[in-house]
C-alpha positions in Angstrom: 118.5 44.1 -69.1 115.3 46.1 -68.9 113.9 44.4 -72.0 114.5 41.0 -70.5 112.8 42.0 -67.2 109.8 43.4 -69.0 109.4 40.2 -71.0 109.5 38.1 -67.8 106.9 40.4 -66.3 104.7 40.0 -69.4 104.8 36.2 -69.2 103.9 36.2 -65.5 101.1 38.8 -66.0 99.5 37.0 -68.9 99.5 33.7 -67.0 98.1 35.1 -63.8 95.5 37.3 -65.4 94.3 34.4 -67.6 94.1 32.0 -64.7 92.1 34.4 -62.5 89.9 35.3 -65.5 88.9 31.7 -66.1 88.4 31.1 -62.4 85.9 34.0 -62.1 84.1 32.8 -65.3 83.8 29.4 -63.7 82.0 30.8 -60.6 79.7 33.0 -62.7 81.5 36.3 -62.4 82.6 38.6 -65.3 86.0 37.8 -66.6 87.2 41.4 -66.0 86.8 40.8 -62.2 89.3 37.9 -62.5 91.7 40.2 -64.4 91.4 42.9 -61.7 91.9 40.3 -58.9 94.9 38.9 -60.8 96.5 42.3 -60.8 95.8 42.8 -57.1 97.4 39.3 -56.4 100.7 40.4 -58.0 100.9 43.5 -55.8 101.7 44.1 -52.1 98.2 42.8 -51.2 99.1 39.1 -51.8 102.4 38.3 -53.4 104.2 41.2 -51.8 102.8 40.1 -48.4 103.7 36.4 -48.8 107.0 36.7 -50.8 108.1 40.3 -50.5 111.6 39.7 -51.8 110.4 37.8 -54.8 107.8 40.5 -55.6 110.5 43.2 -55.4 112.7 41.1 -57.7 109.9 40.4 -60.2 108.6 44.0 -60.2 111.6 46.2 -59.3 111.1 49.9 -59.0 113.2 50.7 -62.0 110.7 48.9 -64.4 107.5 50.5 -63.0 107.7 53.6 -65.3 107.9 51.3 -68.4 105.1 49.1 -67.1 103.0 52.2 -66.4 103.6 53.6 -69.9 102.6 50.3 -71.6 99.6 50.1 -69.4 98.6 53.7 -70.2 98.8 52.8 -73.9 96.5 50.0 -73.3 94.2 52.3 -71.4 94.1 54.8 -74.3 93.3 52.1 -76.8 90.6 50.7 -74.4 88.9 54.1 -73.9 88.9 54.6 -77.7 87.2 51.2 -78.0 84.7 52.1 -75.3 83.8 55.3 -77.1 83.1 53.3 -80.4 80.7 51.0 -78.6 78.4 53.7 -77.3 75.4 54.0 -79.5 75.2 57.7 -80.1 72.1 57.4 -82.3 70.2 55.7 -79.6 71.3 58.3 -77.0 70.2 61.1 -79.3 66.8 59.5 -79.8 66.3 58.1 -76.3 63.0 58.4 -74.5 62.2 60.6 -71.5 62.4 57.4 -69.4 66.1 56.9 -70.2 66.9 60.6 -69.5 65.2 60.6 -66.1 66.7 57.2 -65.1 70.2 58.2 -66.1 70.0 61.5 -64.2 68.5 59.7 -61.2 71.2 57.1 -61.1 73.9 59.8 -61.2 72.5 62.5 -59.0 71.5 60.4 -56.0 74.9 58.6 -55.6 76.7 61.9 -56.4 74.8 63.6 -53.6 75.3 60.7 -51.1 79.0 60.4 -52.1 79.4 64.2 -51.7 78.0 64.0 -48.2 80.3 61.1 -47.3 83.3 62.9 -48.8 82.7 65.9 -46.5 83.4 63.6 -43.5 86.2 61.7 -45.2 88.2 64.7 -46.4 90.1 65.6 -43.2 91.6 62.1 -42.9 91.7 60.8 -46.5 92.2 63.9 -48.7 95.3 63.9 -50.9 98.1 66.5 -50.7 96.7 68.5 -53.6 93.0 68.1 -52.8 90.6 70.8 -51.6 87.1 70.2 -50.3 85.6 70.9 -53.7 87.8 68.7 -55.8 87.7 65.9 -53.2 83.9 66.0 -52.9 83.4 66.0 -56.7 85.9 63.1 -57.1 84.4 60.9 -54.4 80.9 61.7 -55.6 81.8 60.8 -59.2 83.4 57.5 -58.0 80.0 56.6 -56.4 78.0 57.7 -59.5 79.9 56.0 -62.3 78.7 52.8 -64.1 81.1 50.5 -66.0 79.5 50.5 -69.5 81.8 47.7 -71.0 81.5 45.4 -67.9 77.7 45.8 -68.0 77.7 45.0 -71.7 79.7 41.9 -71.1 77.5 40.8 -68.2 74.3 41.3 -70.2 75.7 39.5 -73.2 76.7 36.5 -71.1 73.2 36.3 -69.6 71.4 36.9 -72.9 69.8 40.1 -71.7 71.5 42.5 -74.1 68.5 43.0 -76.4 65.9 42.7 -73.7 63.9 45.8 -72.7 65.6 46.2 -69.4 69.0 45.3 -70.8 68.8 47.9 -73.6 67.6 50.6 -71.1 70.5 49.8 -68.7 73.0 50.1 -71.6 71.7 53.5 -72.6 71.7 54.7 -69.0 75.2 53.4 -68.3 76.5 55.1 -71.5 75.0 58.5 -70.4 76.3 58.0 -66.8 79.8 57.4 -68.0 79.8 60.5 -70.2 78.5 62.6 -67.2 81.2 61.0 -65.0 84.0 61.8 -67.4 82.8 65.4 -67.7 82.8 65.7 -63.9 86.3 64.3 -63.8 87.4 66.8 -66.4 86.0 69.5 -64.1 87.9 68.1 -61.1 91.2 68.0 -63.1 90.6 71.6 -64.3 90.1 72.7 -60.7 93.2 70.9 -59.4 95.5 72.3 -62.2 94.0 75.7 -62.1 95.7 78.7 -60.4 92.4 80.6 -60.2 88.9 80.8 -61.6 90.2 82.3 -64.8 92.4 79.3 -65.6 89.5 76.9 -64.9 87.4 78.8 -67.5 90.3 78.8 -69.9 90.8 75.1 -69.7 87.1 74.4 -70.1 87.0 76.8 -73.1 89.9 74.8 -74.7 88.0 71.6 -74.0 84.9 73.0 -75.8 87.1 74.1 -78.7 88.7 70.6 -78.9 85.2 69.0 -79.0 84.1 71.4 -81.7 87.2 70.5 -83.8 86.7 66.8 -83.4 83.1 67.1 -84.5 83.5 69.7 -87.2 86.8 68.7 -88.8 88.0 65.2 -87.7 84.7 63.4 -88.1 84.1 64.7 -91.7 87.7 63.8 -92.5 87.0 60.2 -91.3 83.8 60.1 -93.4 85.9 61.3 -96.4 88.5 58.6 -95.8 85.8 55.9 -95.6 84.6 56.8 -99.1 88.0 57.2 -100.8 90.5 55.1 -99.0 90.5 51.5 -100.3 93.5 50.3 -98.3 92.6 48.8 -94.9 96.2 49.3 -93.6 96.1 53.0 -94.6 92.7 53.4 -92.9 94.0 51.8 -89.7 97.1 54.0 -89.8 94.9 57.1 -90.1 92.7 56.0 -87.2 95.8 55.4 -85.0 97.4 58.7 -85.9 94.2 60.7 -85.1 93.6 58.6 -81.9 97.1 59.3 -80.6 96.9 63.0 -81.6 93.6 63.4 -79.8 95.0 61.7 -76.7 98.1 63.9 -76.9 96.0 67.1 -77.3 94.0 66.5 -74.1 97.1 65.5 -72.2 98.8 68.8 -73.3 95.7 70.7 -72.2 96.3 69.3 -68.7 93.3 67.0 -68.6 94.1 63.4 -69.4 94.8 61.4 -72.6 91.9 59.1 -72.0 89.5 62.0 -72.7 90.9 62.5 -76.2 90.8 58.8 -76.8 87.2 58.4 -75.6 86.0 61.3 -77.7 87.8 59.9 -80.8 85.9 56.7 -80.2 82.5 58.5 -79.9 83.0 60.5 -83.2 84.2 57.5 -85.2 81.6 56.9 -87.9 79.6 53.7 -87.4 80.9 52.0 -90.6 81.8 48.4 -91.0 85.3 49.2 -92.3 86.0 51.3 -89.1 84.7 48.6 -86.7 86.8 46.0 -88.4 89.9 48.1 -87.5 88.6 48.6 -83.9 88.2 44.9 -83.5 91.7 44.2 -84.7 93.0 46.7 -82.2 90.9 45.2 -79.4 92.2 41.7 -79.8 95.8 42.7 -79.2 95.0 45.3 -76.5 92.8 43.1 -74.4 95.3 40.3 -74.4 98.5 42.2 -73.9 98.4 45.9 -73.0 95.3 46.2 -70.9 96.3 43.5 -68.4 99.4 45.6 -67.7 97.1 48.4 -66.5 95.4 45.9 -64.1 98.8 44.9 -62.7 100.0 48.4 -62.4 96.8 49.2 -60.5 97.4 46.1 -58.3 101.0 47.2 -57.5 99.6 50.5 -56.2 96.8 49.0 -54.2 97.9 47.9 -50.7 94.9 46.5 -48.8 97.2 46.2 -45.8 96.8 50.0 -45.3 93.3 49.3 -44.1 94.8 48.0 -40.8 92.3 48.7 -38.1 88.7 47.9 -37.2 87.9 51.6 -37.7 89.3 51.7 -41.2 87.5 48.5 -42.1 84.2 50.0 -40.8 84.8 53.1 -42.9 85.4 50.8 -45.9 82.1 49.0 -45.2 80.3 52.3 -44.9 81.7 53.5 -48.3 80.5 50.2 -49.9 77.0 50.7 -48.3 76.8 54.3 -49.5 77.9 53.3 -53.0 75.4 50.5 -53.3 72.6 52.6 -51.8 73.2 55.5 -54.1 73.2 53.5 -57.4 70.6 50.9 -56.6 68.2 53.4 -55.1 68.9 55.9 -57.9 68.2 53.4 -60.7 65.3 51.7 -58.9 63.3 54.7 -57.8 63.8 56.5 -61.1 62.4 53.6 -63.1 59.6 53.0 -60.6 58.4 56.5 -61.3 57.3 55.3 -64.7 55.1 52.6 -63.3 57.5 49.6 -64.0 57.4 46.6 -61.7 59.6 46.4 -58.6 61.4 43.4 -60.2 62.4 45.4 -63.3 63.2 48.5 -61.3 65.4 46.6 -58.9 67.1 44.8 -61.8 68.0 48.1 -63.4 69.3 49.4 -60.0 71.5 46.3 -59.6 72.8 46.6 -63.2 73.7 50.3 -62.7 75.7 49.3 -59.6 78.4 47.7 -61.6 81.7 49.7 -61.7 84.7 47.5 -62.7 87.5 48.9 -64.9 86.0 52.3 -65.5 86.0 53.0 -61.8 89.7 51.8 -61.5 90.6 54.3 -64.3 89.0 57.1 -62.4 90.6 56.1 -59.1 94.1 55.9 -60.6 93.8 59.3 -62.1 92.7 60.6 -58.7 95.7 59.0 -57.0 98.1 60.4 -59.6 96.6 63.8 -59.0 97.0 63.4 -55.2 93.3 64.0 -54.6 92.8 60.9 -52.5 95.2 59.1 -50.1 96.5 55.6 -50.8 94.3 54.2 -48.0 91.1 55.7 -49.5 92.3 54.4 -52.9 92.5 50.8 -51.5 89.0 51.2 -50.0 87.5 52.5 -53.3 89.2 49.6 -55.2 87.5 47.2 -52.9 84.2 49.0 -53.4 84.6 48.8 -57.2 85.3 45.1 -57.2 82.6 44.2 -54.7 79.8 46.2 -56.4 80.7 44.6 -59.7 80.7 41.1 -58.2 77.3 41.7 -56.7 75.5 42.0 -60.0 75.3 38.3 -61.0 74.0 37.0 -57.7 71.5 39.9 -57.4 70.2 39.1 -60.9 69.9 35.4 -59.9 67.9 36.4 -56.8 65.6 38.6 -58.9 64.8 35.6 -61.1 67.1 36.2 -64.0 68.5 32.7 -64.4 70.8 32.1 -67.3 68.8 29.2 -68.7 65.6 31.4 -68.7 67.0 34.5 -70.2 66.9 33.1 -73.8 63.1 33.2 -73.5 63.0 37.0 -72.9 60.4 38.3 -75.3 60.5 42.1 -74.8 63.0 43.4 -77.3 64.1 47.0 -77.8 65.7 47.6 -81.2 68.6 50.0 -81.0 69.7 51.9 -84.1 73.3 51.6 -85.2 75.7 48.8 -84.8 75.6 46.7 -81.7 79.2 45.8 -81.2 80.1 44.6 -77.7 83.4 45.6 -76.2 85.7 43.0 -74.5 86.6 44.6 -71.2 
């Protein structure tokens, strides 16, 4: 019975997500926005409001744990893929400009988000939140940039190898790593029973990173040289990936951290990337959409049911945009770049997309934020990502002109673009 219900859900999810994805591509938006909107449409925001009985029949409560588990598997695979697409060589050799711009595009929205969180905490803090964890979480939500969505957007507009596009990619990668570190700190604070347990958890995290770099990565390099069977190599990658995700989950952090780190340390070899691409194809089509729908089933826009709440939602959106756009723009302007390029970088850094949803779902699971604030921040994530294409158009980056971009920055390593 459960298997049949899940199969029907998969059919509906795939159809709806594909339709919304194509519609968004048709109007010039990233496909991932359509997939997120498709997930929201299947939840209480749209289908549940119009046909509540049908929605309850299609997604009964008994099937939600299975749907969540399958979506979490998709999330682990996605975070692994995201880690493999971060150019670690370029990050290690980046210029002073990339460092300053990255810090500026994190610190300014983090500060503004922290100030906003101070006023939001009394009404929108979760049952397990304290002022420190809530402030850090909301600040991180404001500061994060969706690296894979940005990569897809730049690729579609032929800006990926342009000077400004390459700089935006580097800054987004650094921003995401800083964001995940901040989230790890928040989780440690929530699960801790005192200052000593926070230090202990962070110490275990440092030890885990050391083992991944000092033991697992050399093992992968050895396997690359001596394993000739592609199926055996794929099996080894999957075992290490799942073990890494399990380890961080057992540490009380979150399995996505282990998966993300596994992707970062994966050697940049053709054989490994072939395996990642084979994983991506199935995951992006089948498992990851389940995460969008599970997110949609948890998002109830109807909770924002008064003019005051909608005003707060609008203010959150303004603070989010101001922090990222100003942070990226002013940081780059310090180096004497034109206002056009500076504003372009700010607009690109303002994209959030799926990475933001991952962070928000973790926060909701931890009871750091209320369902109402969760709905507001989901709206912010979707709106800020949808703003990027029209802002680029206003700044003069038309799709037919971007093929003529002449300033190219060569990035070391493989340039493989993720499919969000």
